[in-house]
MIKE-808594 format. One record per residue (C-alpha): residue number from 1; residue in three letters; y, z, x. Coordinates in Angstrom, 3 decimals, decimal comma, m for minus. Each point is the difference from the previous one (the first is absolute). Layout:
+-----+---------+----------+----------+----------+
| num | residuo |       c2 |       c3 |       c1 |
+-----+---------+----------+----------+----------+
| NUM |     ALA |        Y |        Z |        X |
...
+-----+---------+----------+----------+----------+
***
This chain:
+-----+---------+----------+----------+----------+
| num | residuo |       c2 |       c3 |       c1 |
+-----+---------+----------+----------+----------+
|   1 |     GLN |  m45,688 |   71,775 |   m0,839 |
|   2 |     VAL |   m1,932 |    2,423 |   m2,201 |
|   3 |     HIS |   m0,618 |   m0,711 |   m3,682 |
|   4 |     LEU |   m0,336 |    3,062 |   m2,253 |
|   5 |     VAL |   m1,310 |    0,346 |   m3,536 |
|   6 |     GLU |    0,368 |    3,220 |   m1,974 |
|   7 |     SER |   m2,411 |    1,107 |   m2,724 |
|   8 |     GLY |   m1,267 |    3,072 |   m1,808 |
|   9 |     GLY |    2,925 |    0,840 |   m2,218 |
|  10 |     GLY |   m0,322 |    0,866 |   m3,654 |
|  11 |     LEU |    0,784 |    2,449 |   m2,768 |
|  12 |     VAL |   m1,003 |    3,612 |    0,555 |
|  13 |     GLN |    0,816 |    3,310 |   m1,625 |
|  14 |     ALA |    2,026 |    2,613 |    1,813 |
|  15 |     GLY |   m2,220 |    1,979 |    2,324 |
|  16 |     GLY |   m2,322 |   m2,925 |    0,574 |
|  17 |     SER |   m0,761 |   m2,006 |    3,102 |
|  18 |     LEU |    0,118 |   m3,590 |    1,178 |
|  19 |     ARG |   m0,846 |   m1,705 |    3,254 |
|  20 |     LEU |    2,054 |   m3,007 |    0,994 |
|  21 |     SER |   m1,252 |   m2,594 |    2,448 |
|  22 |     CYS |    1,908 |   m2,304 |    2,308 |
|  23 |     ALA |   m2,223 |   m2,792 |    1,304 |
|  24 |     ALA |    1,230 |   m1,663 |    3,171 |
|  25 |     SER |   m0,714 |   m3,440 |    1,384 |
|  26 |     GLY |    1,594 |   m2,115 |    2,681 |
|  27 |     SER |    1,330 |    1,976 |    2,986 |
|  28 |     ILE |   m2,428 |    2,892 |   m0,313 |
|  29 |     PHE |    1,533 |    1,901 |    2,942 |
|  30 |     SER |    2,849 |    0,857 |   m2,387 |
|  31 |     ILE |   m2,253 |    2,127 |   m2,213 |
|  32 |     ASN |    0,947 |    3,080 |    2,031 |
|  33 |     ALA |    3,584 |   m0,416 |   m1,196 |
|  34 |     ILE |   m0,708 |   m0,160 |   m3,733 |
|  35 |     GLY |    1,738 |    2,493 |   m2,227 |
|  36 |     TRP |    0,583 |    0,470 |   m3,723 |
|  37 |     TYR |    3,212 |   m0,201 |   m1,980 |
|  38 |     ARG |    0,904 |    0,197 |   m3,656 |
|  39 |     GLN |    2,781 |   m1,115 |   m2,275 |
|  40 |     ALA |    0,611 |    1,562 |   m3,380 |
|  41 |     PRO |    2,078 |   m1,768 |   m2,675 |
|  42 |     GLY |    3,675 |    0,199 |    0,804 |
|  43 |     LYS |   m0,614 |    1,611 |    3,379 |
|  44 |     GLN |   m0,107 |   m1,170 |    3,581 |
|  45 |     ARG |   m3,248 |   m0,557 |    1,803 |
|  46 |     GLU |   m1,036 |    3,115 |    1,892 |
|  47 |     LEU |   m2,514 |    0,833 |    2,677 |
|  48 |     VAL |   m3,035 |    1,882 |   m1,273 |
|  49 |     ALA |   m2,276 |    0,213 |    3,045 |
|  50 |     ALA |   m0,168 |   m1,727 |    3,349 |
|  51 |     PRO |   m1,671 |    0,286 |    3,378 |
|  52 |     THR |    2,011 |    0,920 |    3,056 |
|  53 |     ARG |   m0,325 |   m1,638 |    3,383 |
|  54 |     ALA |   m1,087 |    3,394 |    1,344 |
|  55 |     GLY |   m3,064 |   m0,073 |   m2,237 |
|  56 |     GLY |    1,256 |    2,309 |   m2,712 |
|  57 |     ARG |    0,946 |   m0,495 |   m3,623 |
|  58 |     ASP |    3,355 |    0,301 |   m1,729 |
|  59 |     TYR |    0,181 |    0,859 |   m3,685 |
|  60 |     ALA |    2,851 |    0,203 |   m2,458 |
|  61 |     ASP |    0,687 |    3,630 |   m0,900 |
|  62 |     SER |   m0,753 |   m0,768 |   m3,632 |
|  63 |     VAL |   m3,609 |   m0,996 |    0,762 |
|  64 |     LYS |   m0,951 |    2,360 |    2,822 |
|  65 |     GLY |   m3,234 |    1,806 |   m0,760 |
|  66 |     ARG |   m0,865 |   m2,454 |   m2,784 |
|  67 |     PHE |   m0,183 |   m3,440 |    1,646 |
|  68 |     THR |   m1,992 |   m1,043 |    3,059 |
|  69 |     ILE |    0,218 |   m3,240 |    1,947 |
|  70 |     SER |   m3,096 |   m1,168 |    1,828 |
|  71 |     ARG |   m1,359 |   m3,104 |    1,651 |
|  72 |     ASP |   m3,383 |   m1,725 |    0,202 |
|  73 |     ASN |    0,203 |   m2,334 |    2,977 |
|  74 |     ALA |   m3,400 |   m1,536 |   m0,762 |
|  75 |     LYS |    1,290 |   m1,120 |   m3,398 |
|  76 |     ASN |    3,556 |   m0,774 |    1,166 |
|  77 |     THR |    1,199 |    2,188 |   m2,841 |
|  78 |     VAL |    2,488 |    2,830 |   m0,301 |
|  79 |     TYR |   m0,307 |    2,451 |   m2,868 |
|  80 |     LEU |    2,311 |    2,361 |   m1,819 |
|  81 |     GLN |   m1,885 |    2,795 |   m1,729 |
|  82 |     MET |    2,227 |    1,491 |   m2,671 |
|  83 |     ASN |   m0,982 |    3,305 |   m1,584 |
|  84 |     SER |    1,740 |    2,304 |   m2,475 |
|  85 |     LEU |    2,063 |   m2,912 |   m1,237 |
|  86 |     LYS |    3,251 |    0,671 |   m1,806 |
|  87 |     PRO |    2,018 |   m2,172 |   m2,393 |
|  88 |     GLU |    2,647 |   m0,323 |    2,721 |
|  89 |     ASP |   m2,574 |   m1,795 |    2,162 |
|  90 |     THR |    0,211 |   m2,951 |   m2,396 |
|  91 |     ALA |    1,090 |   m3,031 |    2,011 |
|  92 |     VAL |   m1,094 |   m3,264 |    1,523 |
|  93 |     TYR |   m1,721 |    0,807 |    3,273 |
|  94 |     TYR |    0,214 |   m2,320 |    2,985 |
|  95 |     CYS |   m1,482 |   m0,033 |    3,454 |
|  96 |     ALA |    1,635 |   m1,456 |    3,085 |
|  97 |     ALA |   m0,895 |   m0,208 |    3,683 |
|  98 |     ASP |    3,301 |    1,323 |    1,343 |
|  99 |     TRP |   m0,646 |    3,538 |    1,301 |
| 100 |     GLY |    1,857 |    1,478 |   m2,949 |
| 101 |     ARG |    3,295 |   m1,687 |    0,872 |
| 102 |     GLY |    0,401 |   m1,660 |   m3,387 |
| 103 |     PHE |    0,241 |   m3,558 |    1,300 |
| 104 |     GLY |   m2,910 |   m1,419 |   m1,986 |
| 105 |     PRO |   m0,831 |   m2,788 |   m0,677 |
| 106 |     TRP |   m0,971 |    0,941 |   m3,523 |
| 107 |     GLY |   m2,897 |   m1,210 |   m2,079 |
| 108 |     GLN |   m0,433 |    0,155 |   m3,761 |
| 109 |     GLY |   m0,735 |    3,720 |   m0,004 |
| 110 |     THR |   m2,202 |    1,927 |   m2,396 |
| 111 |     GLN |    1,275 |    1,880 |   m3,043 |
| 112 |     VAL |   m0,743 |    3,701 |   m0,347 |
| 113 |     THR |    0,846 |    1,629 |   m3,317 |
| 114 |     VAL |   m0,479 |    3,728 |   m0,532 |
| 115 |     SER |    0,181 |    1,223 |   m3,556 |
| 116 |     SER |    1,027 |    3,529 |   m0,892 |
+-----+---------+----------+----------+----------+
***
């Protein structure tokens, strides 16, 4: 089983950038399946970005062109580069090795707050 730890969140002004990291340990073969989700207060958790089994990337419409998911196999880490951040991007961000299916399991997440 893979163990994931998210980091890199923080407070940023609108228009700024952050890079989130998801460090994997345990069953490293699962790193290919790691995607990013977020949950804003009072809202359901939603998929932000995830790899596909065909080798592509899926992105939520709200983040297309602004967010990029990438992977460093040597470091067993998956990243989420977030540019042009908006206040509506404020949420707790989670990673999970589930091919974007929303099954989790979920870690503690990392808080991203975008001020206007």
